Residue frames as qw, qx, qy, qz and C-alpha x, y, z in Angstrom:
[[0.835, 0.257, -0.044, -0.484, 6.84, -6.92, 1.26],
 [0.150, -0.387, 0.903, 0.110, 7.81, -10.53, 1.10],
 [0.136, 0.168, 0.963, 0.158, 6.19, -13.18, -1.12],
 [0.161, -0.445, -0.554, -0.685, 3.46, -10.73, -2.04],
 [0.473, -0.697, -0.528, 0.106, 2.41, -10.15, 1.64],
 [0.128, 0.687, -0.165, 0.696, 2.79, -6.80, 3.25],
 [0.674, -0.477, -0.473, 0.306, 4.01, -6.81, 6.89],
 [0.004, -0.829, 0.125, -0.545, 4.45, -3.86, 9.19],
 [0.447, 0.040, -0.674, 0.587, 6.52, -3.54, 12.35],
 [0.273, -0.592, -0.651, 0.389, 5.03, -2.39, 15.63],
 [0.115, -0.393, -0.030, 0.912, 5.85, 1.31, 15.04],
 [0.183, -0.060, -0.566, -0.802, 4.00, 1.41, 11.59],
 [0.298, -0.421, -0.849, -0.118, 1.12, -0.60, 12.98],
 [0.219, -0.540, -0.498, 0.642, 0.65, 1.82, 15.93],
 [0.046, 0.322, -0.107, -0.940, 0.43, 4.74, 13.59],
 [0.264, -0.060, -0.682, -0.679, -1.64, 3.22, 10.75],
 [0.245, -0.413, -0.875, 0.062, -4.17, 1.67, 13.16],
 [0.040, -0.479, -0.386, 0.788, -5.10, 5.18, 14.44],
 [0.207, 0.211, -0.334, -0.895, -6.46, 6.12, 10.98],
 [0.732, 0.287, 0.224, -0.575, -9.69, 5.39, 9.12],
 [0.170, -0.289, 0.902, 0.271, -9.30, 1.93, 7.68],
 [0.730, 0.099, -0.239, -0.633, -12.85, 0.91, 6.87],
 [0.973, -0.103, 0.033, -0.204, -12.86, -2.89, 6.53],
 [0.589, 0.522, -0.542, 0.296, -9.10, -3.16, 6.24],
 [0.749, -0.625, 0.118, -0.184, -7.66, -5.01, 9.17],
 [0.198, 0.641, -0.725, 0.154, -4.42, -6.38, 10.68],
 [0.955, -0.239, -0.171, -0.048, -3.38, -9.75, 11.94],
 [0.310, -0.776, 0.549, -0.032, -0.49, -10.13, 14.39],
 [0.952, 0.218, -0.203, 0.078, 2.11, -12.68, 13.21],
 [0.514, -0.710, 0.460, 0.140, 5.46, -13.94, 14.57],
 [0.533, 0.625, -0.555, -0.129, 8.46, -15.18, 12.69],
 [0.873, -0.283, 0.392, -0.063, 9.26, -18.95, 13.09],
 [0.075, -0.477, 0.814, 0.324, 12.06, -21.07, 11.81],
 [0.760, 0.226, -0.256, -0.553, 10.46, -23.08, 9.06],
 [0.604, 0.234, -0.761, 0.037, 12.59, -26.20, 9.74],
 [0.270, -0.003, -0.819, 0.507, 12.49, -26.31, 13.54],
 [0.315, -0.655, -0.566, -0.389, 9.24, -24.49, 14.04],
 [0.466, -0.454, -0.397, 0.648, 10.84, -22.49, 16.85],
 [0.036, 0.968, 0.246, -0.020, 9.96, -18.92, 17.41],
 [0.647, 0.319, -0.056, 0.690, 12.79, -16.79, 15.98],
 [0.145, 0.213, -0.196, 0.946, 11.82, -13.52, 17.71],
 [0.041, -0.539, -0.718, 0.438, 9.35, -12.22, 20.29],
 [0.078, 0.323, -0.088, -0.939, 8.84, -9.20, 18.06],
 [0.500, 0.539, 0.663, -0.143, 5.35, -9.15, 16.51],
 [0.020, -0.087, 0.467, 0.880, 4.71, -8.02, 12.94],
 [0.454, 0.446, 0.494, -0.593, 1.40, -7.14, 11.44],
 [0.214, 0.186, 0.779, 0.559, -0.03, -8.53, 8.22],
 [0.299, 0.378, 0.163, -0.861, -2.44, -6.04, 6.60],
 [0.309, 0.417, 0.828, 0.213, -5.49, -7.30, 4.75],
 [0.088, 0.193, -0.145, -0.966, -6.46, -4.44, 2.37],
 [0.217, 0.447, 0.866, -0.056, -10.17, -4.61, 2.15],
 [0.251, 0.808, 0.243, -0.474, -10.94, -1.16, 0.77],
 [0.498, 0.198, 0.544, 0.646, -10.80, -0.58, -3.00],
 [0.193, 0.797, 0.161, -0.550, -11.24, 2.70, -4.76],
 [0.658, 0.436, 0.433, 0.435, -11.15, 3.51, -8.54],
 [0.076, -0.925, -0.009, 0.373, -9.19, 6.75, -8.69],
 [0.542, -0.283, 0.503, 0.611, -6.39, 5.91, -11.16],
 [0.465, 0.787, -0.057, -0.401, -6.14, 8.05, -14.33],
 [0.832, -0.027, 0.449, 0.324, -4.39, 5.49, -16.64],
 [0.571, 0.723, 0.208, 0.328, -4.19, 7.85, -19.63],
 [0.015, 0.942, -0.162, 0.293, -2.40, 10.60, -17.68],
 [0.716, -0.589, 0.364, 0.091, -0.05, 8.33, -15.60],
 [0.386, 0.705, -0.581, -0.130, 3.42, 7.57, -16.87],
 [0.106, 0.411, -0.904, 0.056, 4.82, 4.01, -17.35],
 [0.636, 0.051, 0.626, -0.449, 1.59, 2.09, -16.81],
 [0.174, 0.203, -0.854, -0.447, 1.32, -0.94, -19.01],
 [0.795, -0.062, -0.174, -0.578, -1.80, -2.93, -19.90],
 [0.733, -0.312, 0.574, -0.187, -2.05, -6.40, -18.36],
 [0.288, 0.488, -0.749, -0.343, 0.08, -8.78, -20.50],
 [0.186, -0.021, 0.970, -0.157, -1.36, -11.89, -18.96],
 [0.222, 0.551, 0.804, 0.035, -4.88, -11.09, -20.02],
 [0.179, 0.072, 0.195, 0.962, -5.17, -8.09, -22.30],
 [0.308, -0.536, -0.542, -0.569, -8.96, -7.92, -21.89],
 [0.528, -0.584, -0.534, 0.309, -8.70, -7.55, -18.17],
 [0.047, 0.916, 0.084, 0.389, -8.93, -3.99, -16.92],
 [0.673, -0.679, 0.071, 0.285, -5.78, -4.23, -14.76],
 [0.458, 0.815, -0.228, 0.272, -2.48, -2.47, -15.35],
 [0.799, -0.392, -0.114, 0.441, 1.05, -2.64, -13.98],
 [0.165, 0.945, -0.217, 0.182, 3.82, -0.10, -13.41],
 [0.888, -0.030, -0.187, 0.419, 7.50, -1.00, -13.09],
 [0.545, -0.190, -0.172, 0.798, 9.70, 1.11, -10.87],
 [0.031, 0.873, 0.355, 0.333, 7.47, 4.17, -10.59],
 [0.385, -0.029, -0.286, 0.877, 8.90, 7.45, -9.33],
 [0.031, 0.531, 0.405, -0.743, 7.34, 10.54, -7.85],
 [0.349, 0.531, 0.041, -0.771, 4.55, 12.00, -9.87],
 [0.052, 0.105, -0.877, -0.466, 4.29, 9.04, -12.36],
 [0.060, -0.437, -0.897, -0.019, 0.91, 8.00, -11.07],
 [0.180, -0.123, 0.001, -0.976, -2.00, 10.34, -11.48],
 [0.011, 0.417, 0.863, -0.286, -5.25, 10.04, -9.48],
 [0.067, -0.648, -0.483, -0.585, -8.53, 11.73, -10.25],
 [0.090, -0.418, 0.312, -0.848, -9.57, 14.58, -7.97],
 [0.772, -0.409, -0.232, -0.428, -12.22, 12.37, -6.44],
 [0.715, 0.021, -0.567, 0.409, -9.33, 10.79, -4.49],
 [0.062, 0.332, -0.356, 0.871, -9.30, 13.91, -2.23],
 [0.602, -0.314, 0.019, -0.734, -12.72, 12.82, -1.03],
 [0.654, 0.019, -0.756, 0.014, -11.73, 9.36, -0.02],
 [0.634, -0.636, 0.045, -0.438, -13.14, 8.45, 3.40],
 [0.934, -0.310, 0.046, 0.171, -10.42, 5.89, 4.15],
 [0.136, -0.881, 0.413, 0.186, -6.68, 6.43, 4.60],
 [0.251, -0.353, 0.861, 0.266, -5.52, 3.11, 2.99],
 [0.776, 0.410, 0.268, -0.396, -6.83, 1.61, -0.19],
 [0.453, -0.114, 0.746, 0.475, -6.06, -0.46, -3.18],
 [0.492, 0.520, -0.165, -0.678, -6.97, 0.57, -6.78],
 [0.806, 0.098, 0.584, -0.007, -8.03, -2.68, -8.59],
 [0.645, 0.764, -0.022, -0.015, -7.04, -1.18, -11.98],
 [0.255, 0.762, -0.564, 0.189, -3.36, -1.07, -10.77],
 [0.908, -0.127, -0.394, 0.067, -2.01, -4.42, -9.76],
 [0.709, -0.166, -0.397, 0.558, -0.19, -4.61, -6.44],
 [0.088, 0.571, -0.036, 0.815, -1.11, -1.07, -5.64],
 [0.456, -0.583, -0.576, 0.348, -1.45, 0.40, -2.13],
 [0.106, 0.656, 0.086, 0.743, -2.35, 4.02, -1.59],
 [0.405, -0.454, -0.532, 0.589, -2.05, 6.10, 1.65],
 [0.007, 0.946, 0.303, 0.118, -3.64, 9.37, 2.39],
 [0.321, 0.692, -0.229, 0.604, -1.56, 12.44, 2.77],
 [0.527, -0.692, 0.216, -0.445, -2.40, 12.59, 6.48],
 [0.966, -0.241, 0.092, 0.029, -1.26, 9.03, 7.00],
 [0.733, 0.452, -0.122, 0.494, 2.02, 9.64, 5.16],
 [0.005, 0.770, -0.230, 0.595, 2.64, 12.75, 7.18],
 [0.738, -0.578, 0.197, -0.287, 2.16, 10.82, 10.42],
 [0.976, -0.005, 0.028, 0.215, 4.48, 8.04, 9.41],
 [0.552, 0.562, -0.145, 0.598, 7.19, 10.49, 8.40],
 [0.264, -0.770, 0.189, -0.549, 6.67, 12.63, 11.46],
 [0.904, -0.413, 0.091, -0.064, 7.34, 9.45, 13.58],
 [0.266, -0.694, 0.625, 0.237, 10.84, 9.21, 12.12],
 [0.779, 0.182, 0.580, 0.150, 10.13, 6.47, 9.62],
 [0.107, -0.446, 0.481, 0.747, 12.08, 7.24, 6.41],
 [0.656, 0.494, -0.045, -0.569, 10.31, 7.47, 3.10],
 [0.402, 0.483, -0.748, -0.216, 12.74, 5.05, 1.59],
 [0.172, -0.122, 0.931, -0.299, 12.02, 2.45, 4.20],
 [0.545, 0.376, 0.561, -0.497, 8.39, 2.54, 3.19],
 [0.337, 0.108, 0.729, 0.586, 9.09, 2.72, -0.53],
 [0.256, 0.758, 0.484, -0.354, 6.59, 5.57, -0.97],
 [0.296, 0.177, 0.405, 0.847, 6.20, 7.47, -4.13],
 [0.201, 0.421, 0.271, -0.842, 4.17, 10.71, -4.49],
 [0.320, 0.484, 0.750, 0.317, 1.05, 10.66, -6.72],
 [0.023, -0.022, -0.156, -0.987, -0.46, 13.52, -8.58],
 [0.188, 0.553, 0.766, -0.268, -4.06, 14.39, -7.95],
 [0.052, 0.174, -0.299, -0.937, -5.70, 16.23, -10.86]]
């Protein structure tokens, strides 16, 4: 993630694009030198536009989630340096029909289904490279 944008390499794109994404979609991008405007690499990357939102976050049972300090009346929350099992989702998350979504209650969140995570890890991509953390569903 750079500058608030999430980019995937070809390997991640090939896997994620096989799953149910709903209205979420990718745009292919290339890296250019900002000063010379020359193409730096022939390697494509993929910007993901997360268009699916779901409200599964259980704020009260999650650990380390803070209310929005910028606008206390806004229903958004932040979490700093979460670890496995800090975030709890409601059981309705198990019925989600898409494999990638954002929860608008948790700023900068991106959730993957268990099946998608399993496919990414089975391809040899390391969990640390994706900065994944496990959520609890109760």
